[in-house]
N, C-alpha and C positions, 0 to 999 in steps of 0.2 A: 643498605650497612656491611662490614666485614664479616664474615661468616666468627660466629662467636667461639670458635677453636680456634679459631689463628689469631696471634699475638700481631699488632700493627706498629712497625714501624713508624717512628720521631722524626723528625730534622734530618736527612732533607726531605723524606721521602715523605711530606705529608701534605705536601705544595696542591694548594687547590688546583692550578693548573696542567698536574700530573693527567697522562691518558690510557697507564695502561698497568697491569698489576702482575708479579714477578712472586710468586710464592715459592717458597723452599722449601728440603725434604721434611724441615718440623713445623711447619705451617708457619712462617712466619711470612707475612707479605711487605714487600714492598711497591709503596705505588712512585709510578720512575715517567719520565719524557723517552717517548717514541725517539725522537729528535737525536738525543742524548746515547740513548744506546744506539743508535744506529749512525751516529760521527764515531763513537768507541770501537764497534763489533760488526768486522765481515758479518760475524756467522746471525748474530742477530738481523742485522738490515736486510740482511734471504730469508729469517723468518721472520719478520715483518712486513715484508711485501707481498708474503701469501695475504688468500685471503681467510675471511676471519667463519668462522661456522659458526651459521647464529647458534646454536644450540651448546655453543663450548661456556665455562664459565665464567661472571659478570661479580665484580663486585663493587659495586656503589658506580654502576651502569659504565664500569672500564673492565675492558680484557681481561684473562687472566693468564697467565704462562706458568704451568709448574715446573720446576728446576730440581735437579739431583743434588743441589750442594744444597748445606744447614745454613741455616739464618745467619750465623759469624762469621761466613766464609765468604757469601753475597753480599750480607754490609758494606764489610771489609773490600772486597773487589769493586763495588759499586762507587765506592768512597773515591775512589781512584779516579773514577768516570766524570764525576761530577767535580765542577770548580768550589772544593769546600775543602781546606785542612785534610792533607792526607795522614790516612793514620799509621803509626809509631808501631811499626814489625819486628822485634829484634830476634824472634827466635824464630827455628828456623821450623816446628811442630805450629808456631804460626803461620809464615810465611809459605810453606808448600803450596798448603792447601789450596791459598788464593793461586799464586801462580800456576796452577794446577789448570784453577776457574780461567785464566788468563789463556795457555795456548787453547783451552779448549774452544774460547770464543772468539779465538782472534783478536784480543783485543792489545792493542802491539804500545799503544801509550800504558797501560797500567802495565806491563808485561818487563816490557825496560826497564820502571822504578822496581818492580817487584824484584827482579833480577841484581840488581844493584845492593839491593838491600840481603838478599839470599849471601851473593858475595862477601857480604860485611859481616853476616854472621855465619860463615864455615864454620871458622872455629869454636863454636859453641857447641856444634854436632856431627862431627865432620859426615863421621859413617853412612848419618840419613843424607845427609845435603851432598854425595859422591849420587849416593845412591838413584839418586830423586835426578842429579843432573845427568847422568850417564845416561837415560835411558831417555833424554829428551834430546832434543836440535839445536845448535848455537847457543851451549852451556857450557863450550870445552874449555875456556876460562876458570868459571866456576868448577867444571868436576880437575881441574891443575892444581887447584889451590885448595882443595875438602884432600886431596891427596895428600898434599904436603903434609894438612894439618895430622892425617891418620899416621902418618910418616913418623912425624915429630913425638909422637905418645907413642914411637916404638921404643927406644933409647931403656936400657937395660935390662933388656929383657926381648928370649926370640923372638922377631918380628913377627912370624906366620904365625904363635902363637897369642902374644898379646891382637896381633887383627881378629884373628877367634873369637878371644876375650871378649870385644868390642862390639863384634858385628852382635853375637848374643845377647850382649847388655842394651842394643839398639832394637832389637828384636830380629831376632835372624833369620825366619822366614817372611818377615811384611820387609826386607831391605834386601835382597839376594830372590823374591817372586818377580822383580818387572823388569831386572837384569840381564842380563845375557852372559853363556857362558864365557866370550867372549871378552869384555867388560873386565868382570869378575879374575881371570885371568892372566886379564895385562894387571891389573892393581895389585894383584899376589907378587907377581913378575918384579913388579915395582916396590913394591915393601922388601920383599925379602932376597934381592938380589943376591949375589954373593956380596961385594966388592960397595955395597951401598950407594952407589953412582949408579945403578942403572935407568935409566930414562923411562919416563912416562909414557906407554904410548898409548895413544886415543883410537889409532884406527889399525883393520890387523894388518896383517904380510898376507894379501894375497895374491897371487898368480891374478895376469888377464884373464885368461881364462878361467879360475875359479869367478871373477866380479863377471862375467859372460854371463856365466850361467844363471847369474841368481835374476836377468833379465825377464818377466812376464813372456810369454808368446801371444801373439793374439790371436781373433778366431779365425782368422784366415791361415796363419802359421798353423796353427791346433789342424783343419783342416787339410793343409799339406801334407804333416803329420801325419795325418791318418792316412792319407793315397800311397805313403811311402810301404804300408805292411797291409794294405785291407786289397783282393783282387781284385780287380777291374772288370773282372769278367768270370761268372753272372753278373752283369752290375748290379750295386748295391741296390735293396729293395725296400729302405727303411731308412727312418728317419730319428735317429738319437738325442733327444735333448735336453741339454743340462741345464741345471738348477740357475748358474749365469746367463740361461738364453743363446749357449753358443749349439750349436744345430750340427750333426752329424754323419755322414749318410755309413750303414750300415746294412749289413744283409740281417733279412730279419731271422734266420736259421741260427745263426751266429747267438744273437742276443736270446733265442730261446734257450738255445743249448748251455751260453752260459749262465742263463735266468737272470740274463742283466736288463734293467729296465721295468716299468709298469705299467698298468692297462694303457691300449690306445686313449689319444685322447679324444676326445668328445667329437667329429662330424671328419675327423680325419685318421684309420685305423692305421694307417703308416707310419705315423708319428706318435711317439713313447717315451716317458719323462724316467730322468735319471735325479736324485736328490743327490748332486753330483759332482762341481765344477770342472769345468773344459777341459781342462791341464788335467788332471784327476783321470776321468773318463779315458783321453785319450792314451795314459798309461795304462788303466785296466784290459781295454780294449784290446791293444798288443802283448797281453797276454793270452787273450783269448784266442784269439786269432793266430800265435805264435806257436808251430808244429816245432820246432826245433828245442834251441836254449833257452834260458834266457836271460843269455850276458847283455844283454842291451841293457839291461838295471845298471849300471854302470856303481848307483852311489848306494850307500845303505837307505839315506835319504828318498831314496825310487823305491826302494824296496819296503821298507818300511812303510811308507806312507801305503802302498798296494796293496798292502797284504791287512793293514790298516781297513783302509775303504772296502776292498772283498768282505771284511767282516759285518763292516757296518751295513754291507748294503744287504748281505746275503748270496752273495755273486754263488754259485755251483761249488760243491767241497771240493771237487776233484780236481779244481782249480785252485780254490785256497790251500789245499795240501803240497798242489807241486812248487807253490811260491814260498810255503812254509820251509819246503823241506831245502830250498834256494838259499832262503835267510839263514838255515841253522848251518849251512857248507861254508857260505861267503862271511860266514862269525868265526865259524873253527878257522879258516883259512887265515884269516885275523891277523893273528896271532905272527905269522912267518914273513909278514909282510914285516919294514922297519920303517914307518912314518904312525899316524897316529888312529889308524883307521878304527881298532879296536872302540878307543876312543869315540869314535865318531860312531859307533853299532852301538854302542850305550846310548850315546845321548838321543839317539834317532828312535831307541825302542823306546826312552821317557818318552820323546816325545810325542809319537802316535799310540801311548797308551796301549804298546803291543801286555801280550801277558805275560805275568811275574815268573815263568819260567824262561821266558827269553830274554826277559831284562837281566835275569841273575847269570844266565852261560856268557850275555855280555859282558856285563862287569866282569867275573872272574878272566874273562880273555883281554880285556882292559889295564888290569891288575897285573898282570903278567909282562905289560909294558911301562916304558917311561912315559907319563903324557907330557905332550905335545901338541903345538898350534895346529888346531884343523879349522877350514872353514865354516864346519859347521856351528861348528860354537859361536857361530852369531844370532843364529837362530833358535838355540839353546838357552831354558833357562838356566841362571846360575844358582838355584836352589839343586837341582840339579847332579850339578858338578859337583855343588859343596858337598853333599851326600856324598858321589862318588870317592869325594876324598877325606871322607870324614870316617868312613865304613874300608881305606888303606889306610886308616893309619897303623901304628906298629900296636897297639891296644885293640884292634879287631879282632873277634874273635870266630868270626867267618860270620859269609853273607847265609847262612841257613841257623844265624841265633835265630833269638826271639826276637818279633813284632814284621817280620819279612822287610827292613828296612828304605828299602826303595820304591814306593811307592807309583805306579804310573798315572798319577793323579793330575790336578790342576797345577802342575808344573814346568808346561808349552806355554812360551813366548806366544807362536800365532795361536789365534783365534778365528780367522778368516779360513782354514780349509791347508795342504801343504802347496809347498812350489814346484816347478816339473818346466824342464826346457830341455 
């Protein structure tokens, strides 16, 4: 029988022909059919094709799979998969958790029905619907509908002030934490347009070179990049193995000088490990081998990423200081440029968790310029941008005020490391 600490869901999840149990995060058990799961979900098809661990949990003789969703979400999701009456979900707070799970498990049928339900419910809580839809692929129609409803609530008051009030009412940090700065910038542009007719843009105004810069490099391309700055004579005598399996040929003397790489791998004294992805390590090596200036680091994204990596890997202090001086100079000079460079510096500093004094310096430079759209907005969290707007308002008493308002903590959108190309 099932564990007494778990709730046992009834019809249609009590059929004696079921052959697997899904257990929710709050210990609700759903006895379901493998066939139905496989037909409904690409992800479950893959999971169920794996060989069963004989030591895994069993309930009533059936293997058990623990999931992260709560029982309410899981029940609604599974009812959309079964040939039974579908649940009536009418509020975004009900729909969004189930739709998020449908995206996660690649359940195409339930997903389309839930998208339709969310579209019809957009007027109920348009801010939350916009926040969810703009962070997903394929929900452009829902984004537009939610944005129209947000704007329709702005009559008779300063539009952006009302937007701020609505964001706070919906839970500002929760709403903006998963949204990019670019999406938030375009919503504000749409809401606060001077004549009220500014269209909603769903895509950034990127040039072809900006778009190309986002393409990740393959292991072969990374190795070729290394060959452009690592001397061929004397030939490299060590291999640096990165966390993603990329292997780069380097000189042992440089590894020792830069304090890069851990002890040699067992059985191969010429192979060293480094806890960073290949595209990050290439940039670090380029600094290690560079004898002249550091102008190859063309963007604040590159510099902040390298500086953050140097600190996390405890690379040679002299090299870290050199990159730090380059960052400070680049930030100070950014004010003289007529583009969005200071804003990019601020977003990159927050994104990579640089020190508070470095973020503060970027804030001061940013506030000396008009905020304009920059490509890096697509990577940075809207929460970081909103905090900058808050502290640049006329009532702001200065960044040095109590509480250090902008913290380099969990307001980064990228969780798997930074990109370099």
